[in-house]
MILUM-572244 format. One line per field, with one value per residue (C-alpha): residue number from 0; residue in three letters; x, y, z. Coordinates in nm, 3 decimals. Example, Ala and Ser with C-alpha at 12.3 -4.5 7.8 and 13.67 -1.06 7.14 Angstrom:
<sites>
num <- (0, 1)
residu <- (ALA, SER)
X <- (1.230, 1.367)
Y <- (-0.450, -0.106)
Z <- (0.780, 0.714)
</sites>
This chain:
<sites>
num <- (0, 1, 2, 3, 4, 5, 6, 7, 8, 9, 10, 11, 12, 13, 14, 15, 16, 17, 18, 19, 20, 21, 22, 23, 24, 25, 26, 27, 28, 29, 30, 31, 32, 33, 34, 35, 36, 37, 38, 39, 40, 41, 42, 43, 44, 45, 46, 47, 48, 49, 50, 51, 52, 53, 54, 55, 56, 57, 58, 59, 60, 61, 62, 63, 64, 65, 66, 67, 68, 69, 70, 71, 72, 73, 74, 75, 76, 77, 78, 79, 80, 81, 82, 83, 84, 85, 86, 87, 88, 89, 90, 91, 92, 93, 94, 95, 96, 97, 98, 99, 100, 101, 102, 103, 104, 105, 106, 107, 108, 109, 110, 111, 112, 113, 114, 115, 116, 117, 118, 119, 120, 121, 122, 123, 124, 125, 126, 127, 128, 129, 130, 131, 132, 133, 134, 135, 136, 137, 138, 139, 140, 141, 142, 143, 144, 145, 146, 147, 148, 149, 150, 151, 152, 153, 154, 155, 156, 157, 158, 159, 160, 161, 162, 163, 164, 165, 166, 167, 168, 169, 170, 171, 172, 173, 174, 175, 176, 177, 178, 179, 180, 181, 182, 183, 184, 185, 186, 187, 188, 189, 190, 191, 192, 193, 194, 195, 196, 197, 198, 199, 200, 201, 202, 203, 204, 205, 206, 207, 208, 209, 210, 211, 212, 213, 214, 215, 216, 217, 218, 219, 220, 221, 222, 223, 224, 225, 226, 227, 228, 229, 230, 231, 232, 233, 234, 235, 236, 237, 238, 239, 240, 241, 242, 243, 244, 245, 246, 247, 248, 249, 250, 251, 252, 253, 254, 255, 256, 257, 258, 259, 260, 261, 262, 263, 264, 265, 266, 267, 268, 269, 270, 271, 272, 273, 274, 275, 276, 277, 278, 279, 280, 281, 282, 283, 284, 285, 286, 287, 288, 289, 290, 291, 292, 293, 294, 295, 296, 297, 298, 299, 300, 301, 302, 303, 304, 305, 306, 307, 308, 309, 310, 311, 312, 313, 314, 315, 316, 317, 318, 319, 320, 321, 322, 323, 324, 325, 326, 327, 328, 329, 330, 331, 332, 333, 334, 335, 336, 337, 338, 339, 340, 341, 342, 343, 344, 345, 346, 347, 348, 349, 350, 351, 352, 353, 354, 355, 356, 357, 358, 359, 360, 361, 362, 363, 364, 365, 366, 367, 368, 369, 370, 371, 372, 373, 374, 375, 376, 377, 378, 379, 380, 381, 382, 383, 384, 385, 386, 387, 388, 389, 390, 391, 392, 393, 394, 395, 396, 397, 398, 399, 400, 401, 402, 403, 404, 405, 406, 407, 408, 409, 410, 411, 412, 413, 414, 415, 416, 417, 418, 419, 420, 421, 422, 423, 424, 425, 426, 427, 428, 429, 430, 431, 432, 433, 434, 435, 436, 437, 438, 439, 440, 441, 442, 443, 444)
residu <- (MET, THR, SER, SER, SER, ALA, ALA, ARG, PRO, LEU, ARG, ARG, ALA, SER, THR, ARG, ARG, LEU, ASP, ALA, THR, GLY, GLY, GLY, VAL, MET, THR, ARG, THR, VAL, LEU, PRO, GLY, GLY, LEU, ARG, VAL, VAL, THR, GLU, ALA, MET, PRO, GLY, VAL, ARG, SER, LEU, SER, VAL, GLY, VAL, TRP, VAL, PRO, VAL, GLY, SER, ARG, ASP, GLU, THR, ALA, SER, LEU, ALA, GLY, THR, SER, HIS, PHE, LEU, GLU, HIS, LEU, LEU, PHE, LYS, GLY, THR, ALA, THR, ARG, SER, ALA, LEU, ASP, ILE, ALA, SER, ALA, MET, ASP, ALA, VAL, GLY, GLY, GLU, PHE, ASN, ALA, PHE, THR, GLU, LYS, GLU, HIS, THR, CYS, PHE, TYR, ALA, THR, VAL, LEU, ASP, ARG, ASP, LEU, PRO, LEU, ALA, ILE, ASP, ILE, ILE, CYS, ASP, VAL, VAL, LEU, ASN, ALA, ASN, LEU, SER, ALA, GLN, ASP, ILE, ASP, VAL, GLU, ARG, GLY, VAL, VAL, LEU, GLU, GLU, ILE, ALA, MET, ARG, ASP, ASP, ASP, PRO, ALA, ASP, LEU, VAL, HIS, ASP, GLU, PHE, ALA, ALA, THR, LEU, PHE, GLY, ASP, THR, PRO, LEU, GLY, ARG, PRO, VAL, LEU, GLY, SER, VAL, SER, SER, ILE, GLY, GLY, LEU, THR, ARG, ARG, GLN, ILE, HIS, GLY, TYR, TYR, VAL, ARG, ARG, TYR, THR, PRO, ASP, ALA, MET, VAL, VAL, SER, VAL, ALA, GLY, ASN, VAL, HIS, HIS, ALA, ASP, VAL, VAL, HIS, LEU, VAL, ARG, ARG, ALA, PHE, ALA, GLY, ARG, LEU, GLU, ALA, SER, ARG, ALA, PRO, ARG, SER, PRO, ARG, GLY, GLN, GLN, PRO, ARG, ALA, SER, HIS, THR, PRO, ALA, ARG, ARG, VAL, ALA, VAL, VAL, ALA, ASP, ASP, THR, GLU, GLN, ALA, ASN, LEU, VAL, LEU, GLY, THR, HIS, GLY, VAL, SER, ARG, HIS, ASP, PRO, ARG, ARG, PHE, ALA, ILE, GLY, VAL, LEU, SER, ALA, ALA, LEU, GLY, GLY, GLY, MET, SER, SER, ARG, LEU, PHE, GLN, ARG, ILE, ARG, GLU, GLU, ARG, GLY, LEU, ALA, TYR, SER, VAL, TYR, SER, PHE, ALA, GLY, GLY, TYR, ALA, ASP, ASP, GLY, VAL, PHE, GLY, VAL, TYR, ALA, GLY, CYS, GLN, PRO, GLY, LYS, ALA, ASP, GLU, VAL, LEU, GLY, LEU, MET, THR, GLU, GLU, LEU, ASP, ALA, ALA, ALA, LYS, GLY, SER, LEU, SER, VAL, ALA, GLU, ILE, GLU, ARG, GLY, LYS, GLY, GLN, MET, ARG, GLY, GLY, ILE, VAL, LEU, GLY, LEU, GLU, ASP, SER, GLY, SER, ARG, MET, THR, ARG, ILE, GLY, LYS, SER, GLU, LEU, VAL, TYR, GLY, GLU, ILE, LEU, GLY, VAL, ASP, ALA, LEU, LEU, SER, ILE, VAL, ASP, ALA, ILE, THR, PRO, GLN, ASP, VAL, THR, ASP, VAL, ALA, ALA, ASP, LEU, LEU, GLY, ARG, PRO, ARG, CYS, LEU, THR, VAL, VAL, GLY, PRO, PHE, GLY, ALA, HIS, ASP, PHE, ASP, GLY, ALA, VAL)
X <- (-0.850, -1.030, -1.025, -0.661, -0.690, -1.018, -0.927, -0.677, -0.634, -0.445, -0.133, -0.012, -0.139, -0.176, -0.186, -0.241, -0.267, -0.557, -0.627, -0.621, -0.953, -0.999, -0.646, -0.680, -0.479, -0.686, -0.516, -0.648, -0.533, -0.655, -0.548, -0.522, -0.852, -1.004, -1.069, -1.039, -0.907, -0.958, -0.875, -0.852, -0.606, -0.736, -0.434, -0.614, -0.887, -0.839, -1.117, -1.162, -1.460, -1.421, -1.669, -1.720, -1.922, -2.116, -2.312, -2.600, -2.934, -3.324, -3.315, -3.105, -3.396, -3.655, -4.024, -3.967, -3.651, -3.779, -3.594, -3.324, -3.061, -3.183, -3.257, -2.902, -2.754, -2.939, -2.814, -2.435, -2.440, -2.567, -2.233, -1.934, -1.735, -1.515, -1.763, -2.109, -2.340, -2.246, -1.875, -1.923, -2.121, -1.906, -1.591, -1.719, -1.871, -1.537, -1.367, -1.677, -1.707, -2.021, -2.111, -2.379, -2.505, -2.763, -2.916, -3.025, -3.171, -2.827, -2.578, -2.521, -2.274, -2.132, -1.940, -1.768, -1.644, -1.373, -1.058, -0.770, -0.564, -0.849, -0.821, -0.709, -1.010, -1.255, -1.112, -1.101, -1.451, -1.616, -1.439, -1.530, -1.890, -1.909, -1.672, -1.772, -2.124, -2.299, -2.666, -2.796, -3.138, -3.210, -3.084, -3.286, -3.614, -3.505, -3.435, -3.734, -3.946, -3.733, -3.744, -4.115, -4.136, -3.944, -4.202, -4.478, -4.298, -4.259, -4.636, -4.711, -4.501, -4.688, -4.418, -4.195, -4.459, -4.549, -4.206, -4.203, -4.555, -4.438, -4.158, -4.419, -4.652, -4.350, -4.182, -4.455, -4.399, -3.996, -3.700, -3.676, -4.052, -4.043, -3.937, -3.575, -3.751, -3.942, -4.319, -4.446, -4.516, -4.157, -3.982, -4.201, -4.118, -3.727, -3.554, -3.203, -3.091, -3.228, -3.037, -2.729, -2.697, -2.784, -2.473, -2.230, -2.309, -2.266, -2.045, -1.716, -1.401, -1.404, -1.737, -1.628, -1.473, -1.312, -1.303, -1.152, -1.121, -0.961, -0.613, -0.506, -0.196, -0.289, -0.036, -0.147, -0.472, -0.390, -0.179, -0.482, -0.733, -0.496, -0.479, -0.847, -0.932, -0.666, -0.745, -0.994, -0.772, -0.716, -0.500, -0.719, -0.989, -1.010, -1.242, -1.624, -1.715, -1.992, -2.349, -2.467, -2.593, -2.851, -3.089, -3.458, -3.664, -3.996, -4.074, -4.416, -4.505, -4.636, -4.961, -5.085, -5.232, -5.206, -5.396, -5.297, -5.588, -5.470, -5.642, -5.407, -5.445, -5.203, -5.216, -4.884, -4.820, -4.559, -4.596, -4.320, -4.152, -3.866, -3.543, -3.208, -2.949, -2.661, -2.435, -2.613, -2.407, -2.724, -2.753, -2.559, -2.802, -3.088, -2.955, -2.952, -3.318, -3.409, -3.263, -3.434, -3.752, -3.768, -3.431, -3.449, -3.625, -3.612, -3.709, -4.038, -4.247, -4.144, -4.237, -4.566, -4.704, -4.555, -4.457, -4.727, -5.023, -4.919, -5.072, -4.779, -4.498, -4.289, -4.244, -3.966, -3.816, -3.597, -3.390, -3.213, -3.035, -2.976, -2.744, -3.028, -3.288, -3.382, -3.657, -3.749, -4.031, -4.187, -4.322, -4.559, -4.742, -5.059, -5.400, -5.640, -5.878, -5.593, -5.460, -5.610, -5.488, -5.155, -5.131, -5.266, -4.971, -4.709, -4.835, -4.843, -4.482, -4.370, -4.540, -4.389, -4.051, -4.083, -4.158, -3.839, -3.982, -3.691, -3.491, -3.120, -3.114, -3.313, -3.064, -2.761, -2.906, -2.947, -2.579, -2.474, -2.681, -2.510, -2.151, -2.247, -2.368, -2.068, -1.832, -2.012, -2.139, -1.752, -1.646, -1.642, -1.469, -1.806, -1.901, -1.580, -1.567, -1.907, -1.803, -1.502, -1.654, -1.970, -1.804, -1.570, -1.834, -2.092, -1.862, -1.529, -1.357, -1.363, -1.381, -1.208, -1.413, -1.261, -1.352, -1.721, -1.708, -1.576, -1.892, -2.123, -1.956, -1.995, -2.380, -2.544, -2.923, -2.965, -2.852, -3.115, -3.380, -3.325, -3.322, -3.631, -3.836, -3.716, -3.764, -4.088, -4.248, -4.246, -4.563, -4.623, -4.749, -4.906, -4.897, -5.094, -5.117, -5.402, -5.780, -5.898, -6.102, -5.916, -6.058, -6.065, -5.748, -5.843, -5.768, -5.557, -5.234)
Y <- (25.312, 25.605, 25.910, 25.998, 25.941, 26.148, 26.417, 26.593, 26.655, 26.394, 26.489, 26.151, 25.803, 25.643, 25.257, 25.055, 24.662, 24.537, 24.208, 23.902, 23.733, 23.366, 23.327, 23.661, 23.972, 24.302, 24.635, 24.982, 25.281, 25.639, 25.822, 26.196, 26.332, 26.099, 25.786, 25.469, 25.165, 24.831, 24.470, 24.134, 23.889, 23.515, 23.353, 23.007, 23.137, 23.228, 23.497, 23.827, 24.066, 24.450, 24.693, 25.077, 25.199, 25.531, 25.640, 25.737, 25.590, 25.658, 25.842, 26.113, 26.191, 26.452, 26.351, 26.518, 26.318, 25.978, 25.686, 25.894, 25.712, 25.382, 25.538, 25.668, 25.340, 25.201, 25.484, 25.473, 25.144, 25.321, 25.450, 25.683, 25.909, 25.630, 25.339, 25.258, 25.034, 24.754, 24.804, 24.780, 24.453, 24.309, 24.381, 24.182, 23.898, 23.858, 23.747, 23.573, 23.828, 23.924, 24.319, 24.461, 24.698, 24.739, 25.038, 25.047, 25.302, 25.442, 25.317, 25.219, 24.949, 24.863, 24.537, 24.298, 23.933, 23.821, 23.599, 23.716, 23.825, 24.048, 24.258, 24.585, 24.559, 24.522, 24.838, 25.037, 24.950, 24.998, 25.325, 25.456, 25.374, 25.534, 25.831, 25.931, 25.866, 26.039, 26.063, 26.170, 26.273, 25.968, 25.707, 25.880, 25.840, 25.488, 25.371, 25.552, 25.295, 25.013, 25.162, 25.181, 24.827, 24.743, 24.923, 24.728, 24.397, 24.496, 24.569, 24.218, 24.044, 24.077, 23.906, 24.204, 24.485, 24.399, 24.500, 24.826, 24.904, 24.794, 25.051, 25.323, 25.220, 25.230, 25.523, 25.718, 25.977, 26.009, 25.891, 25.587, 25.506, 25.559, 25.270, 25.248, 25.221, 25.568, 25.585, 25.605, 25.991, 26.050, 25.868, 25.996, 26.361, 26.316, 26.561, 26.514, 26.822, 26.692, 26.357, 26.518, 26.765, 26.466, 26.282, 26.549, 26.653, 26.278, 26.072, 26.252, 26.046, 26.154, 25.975, 25.645, 25.333, 25.083, 24.727, 24.428, 24.069, 23.747, 23.668, 24.026, 24.237, 24.570, 24.760, 24.633, 24.759, 25.078, 25.160, 25.065, 25.284, 25.581, 25.553, 25.506, 25.806, 26.029, 26.417, 26.345, 26.296, 26.638, 26.644, 26.875, 26.627, 26.365, 26.074, 26.165, 26.038, 25.773, 25.889, 26.057, 25.853, 26.080, 25.833, 25.838, 26.012, 25.808, 25.443, 25.480, 25.372, 25.634, 25.406, 25.104, 24.899, 24.920, 24.684, 24.673, 24.526, 24.253, 23.996, 23.717, 23.362, 23.435, 23.681, 23.840, 23.971, 24.170, 24.254, 24.465, 24.771, 25.033, 24.843, 24.994, 25.178, 24.984, 25.150, 25.015, 24.751, 24.548, 24.481, 24.150, 24.053, 24.140, 23.910, 23.629, 23.715, 23.724, 23.378, 23.229, 23.379, 23.295, 23.236, 22.864, 22.526, 22.520, 22.859, 22.959, 23.099, 22.811, 22.528, 22.699, 22.834, 22.573, 22.253, 22.212, 22.378, 22.369, 22.743, 22.868, 22.776, 23.095, 23.237, 23.430, 23.715, 23.996, 24.270, 24.586, 24.887, 25.244, 25.507, 25.643, 25.403, 25.031, 24.777, 24.442, 24.206, 23.900, 23.767, 23.503, 23.417, 23.207, 23.140, 23.437, 23.248, 23.164, 23.525, 23.599, 23.273, 23.330, 23.679, 23.576, 23.329, 23.570, 23.822, 23.542, 23.470, 23.817, 23.883, 23.553, 23.672, 24.022, 23.857, 23.641, 23.306, 23.203, 22.949, 22.909, 22.652, 22.848, 23.140, 22.923, 22.790, 23.154, 23.233, 22.928, 23.044, 23.374, 23.212, 22.998, 23.320, 23.504, 23.240, 23.047, 23.386, 23.463, 23.163, 23.346, 23.663, 23.852, 23.816, 23.927, 24.220, 24.326, 24.294, 24.504, 24.747, 24.817, 24.797, 25.057, 25.263, 25.271, 25.211, 25.352, 25.027, 24.668, 24.392, 24.094, 23.739, 23.654, 23.983, 23.922, 23.569, 23.697, 23.946, 23.667, 23.428, 23.712, 23.754, 23.612, 23.498, 23.823, 24.023, 23.878, 23.879, 24.244, 24.357, 24.146, 24.333, 24.657, 24.578, 24.355, 24.587, 24.875, 24.970, 24.768, 24.795, 24.543, 24.554, 24.312, 24.255, 24.029, 24.019, 24.219, 24.537, 24.836, 24.796, 24.418, 24.440, 24.741, 24.685, 24.398, 24.550)
Z <- (9.568, 9.416, 9.644, 9.556, 9.185, 9.144, 9.379, 9.150, 8.774, 8.602, 8.393, 8.313, 8.338, 8.664, 8.676, 8.980, 9.021, 9.183, 9.381, 9.173, 9.150, 9.053, 8.932, 8.708, 8.773, 8.747, 8.670, 8.671, 8.469, 8.468, 8.158, 8.122, 8.049, 8.324, 8.121, 8.320, 8.181, 8.388, 8.278, 8.425, 8.278, 8.206, 8.056, 8.026, 7.755, 7.381, 7.378, 7.547, 7.602, 7.565, 7.720, 7.697, 8.009, 8.020, 8.315, 8.097, 8.143, 8.159, 8.519, 8.325, 8.107, 8.147, 8.055, 7.707, 7.650, 7.792, 7.598, 7.456, 7.628, 7.465, 7.135, 7.141, 7.201, 6.876, 6.677, 6.752, 6.557, 6.234, 6.141, 6.205, 5.997, 5.867, 5.878, 5.785, 5.948, 5.727, 5.747, 6.121, 6.120, 5.833, 6.025, 6.347, 6.128, 5.962, 6.276, 6.433, 6.702, 6.897, 6.908, 7.121, 7.364, 7.656, 7.828, 8.190, 8.417, 8.519, 8.264, 7.907, 7.787, 7.449, 7.433, 7.212, 7.218, 6.978, 6.991, 7.181, 6.849, 6.743, 7.035, 6.837, 6.591, 6.885, 7.051, 6.745, 6.639, 6.988, 7.065, 6.701, 6.756, 7.086, 7.020, 6.649, 6.561, 6.253, 6.403, 6.070, 6.033, 5.801, 6.044, 6.328, 6.132, 6.033, 6.383, 6.532, 6.390, 6.509, 6.880, 6.831, 6.728, 7.044, 7.256, 7.080, 7.157, 7.501, 7.536, 7.365, 7.644, 7.998, 8.185, 8.094, 8.068, 8.442, 8.548, 8.375, 8.519, 8.872, 8.843, 8.747, 9.051, 9.282, 9.163, 8.975, 8.705, 8.770, 8.596, 8.791, 8.732, 8.362, 8.129, 7.951, 7.628, 7.645, 7.550, 7.182, 7.228, 7.360, 7.096, 6.825, 6.931, 6.968, 6.726, 6.606, 6.789, 7.114, 7.059, 6.924, 7.235, 7.476, 7.314, 7.313, 7.677, 7.821, 7.603, 7.766, 7.841, 8.207, 8.255, 8.078, 8.180, 7.924, 8.069, 7.901, 8.041, 7.875, 7.729, 7.730, 7.857, 8.021, 7.865, 7.533, 7.615, 7.751, 7.414, 7.191, 7.396, 7.402, 7.021, 6.964, 7.203, 7.050, 7.059, 7.362, 7.678, 7.790, 8.103, 8.299, 8.378, 8.655, 8.670, 8.728, 9.041, 9.095, 9.118, 9.453, 9.730, 9.885, 10.038, 9.968, 10.244, 10.187, 10.137, 10.030, 9.671, 9.427, 9.414, 9.577, 9.312, 8.936, 8.675, 8.328, 8.134, 7.874, 7.702, 7.787, 7.926, 8.218, 8.504, 8.568, 8.910, 9.096, 9.478, 9.619, 9.788, 9.793, 9.866, 9.930, 9.728, 9.598, 9.840, 10.143, 10.310, 10.394, 10.009, 10.074, 10.343, 10.110, 9.830, 10.085, 10.191, 9.811, 9.772, 10.053, 9.982, 9.577, 9.465, 9.382, 9.376, 9.759, 9.829, 10.024, 9.714, 9.489, 9.748, 9.849, 9.523, 9.262, 9.450, 9.694, 9.506, 9.145, 9.120, 8.886, 8.654, 8.716, 9.081, 9.214, 9.421, 9.295, 9.436, 9.277, 9.370, 9.223, 9.354, 9.608, 9.621, 9.520, 9.460, 9.607, 9.482, 9.421, 9.061, 8.977, 8.660, 8.687, 8.556, 8.614, 8.816, 9.049, 9.101, 9.430, 9.589, 9.451, 9.578, 9.928, 9.939, 9.821, 10.116, 10.369, 10.287, 10.282, 10.618, 10.781, 10.661, 10.802, 11.137, 11.155, 11.034, 10.797, 10.935, 11.001, 10.725, 10.476, 10.547, 10.498, 10.180, 10.058, 10.126, 9.936, 9.647, 9.652, 9.668, 9.394, 9.183, 9.255, 9.147, 8.883, 8.712, 8.640, 8.421, 8.099, 7.986, 7.899, 8.268, 8.416, 8.180, 8.301, 8.675, 8.662, 8.421, 8.612, 8.953, 8.856, 8.705, 8.991, 9.297, 9.172, 9.305, 9.219, 9.513, 9.426, 9.436, 9.786, 9.932, 9.809, 9.938, 10.276, 10.297, 10.230, 10.463, 10.755, 10.710, 11.016, 11.044, 11.259, 10.981, 10.751, 11.015, 11.065, 10.713, 10.654, 10.926, 10.785, 10.413, 10.406, 10.686, 10.452, 10.237, 9.950, 9.585, 9.355, 8.971, 8.759, 8.389, 8.278, 8.187, 8.496, 8.535, 8.667, 9.023, 9.067, 9.303, 9.539, 9.881, 9.794, 9.955)
</sites>
């Protein structure tokens, strides 16, 4: 779907209707300048969600610019050439809309959910915010304090902190290893010139995707987006290709163990390893593996650690993929005195799964969880907007729900067994946040 449109410059809009999904018709237009517009019609609702996606995240930052993508996300809400921050908030509040944004390792998204009749307002405001930010020195100084408070909040929440520390332990001092929020020193040192240059270089139409889902007509969306991007759609540009897919050469963690001493009443543990990239076809089998290990109340980890022994309230597994790498891990929160026992059980279950211990019944339940997650997660316009926008941004294509369900249906027990042997046989690392000394877990993995 993408090779022909991305291979040559676009001199006029190119529109293509995609597969229907769950009763909704998906349509894609590439405008001159390379801007992509994707929509999914949901005639049975009275709301809609609009998103502008930019392939900019913390992995695009050097050490001195750490946290710039997230800081910039905050700053774009502070006002434009024609709207103050209060104007933006008041306009959305007046129609009962929600307007927000989030930044991840490889992309940033600005989104709004409104009544269907307020589509023109939503597109106008979001595009104005994304394209015409003031980035005044005063706003930067004010918002710097807000971001520093956000970092402090993260540091005060061990369940969040342990995941950032796990990334640092796995990837080391690299863009993937550094937190999306940046650090106190990096945020404190950012200048307006640095932030403005980052904004101008990266927030370009050929890199962006506008996604809309709800009670909408594709032609109306395209017309409104054209108007909002007036003067910025150069005919000589084609859409930017998704991030490169060069696979990681080594699966060895940067460190084996990291302990963050924190005077808390709970130990937070993450044990994990390198996963696979989001382009690896085995990612679907890994999703089934994760569901079987720690994805629900019948999962191995939940049953052994919580139900049988009552050692933890929260225990789960997780998997994620980036353009060229991935993560796989298990988390548990428990009383500090039970940390060694919980870690031992986590290790036992990972080792057993690596040796093929998951039963056919467990794997089938994992497949059922994946199917339910695919379908039940698309019951509202915001979820559908996110799915089509992110898919277009990171893959350059959008698979229909039926196609995704077919992929899950085709996964065999042997597929899961094979990927478990590879993934869970890789070197692991452990991150612990709690009332421990720096060497309390030496030799634990």
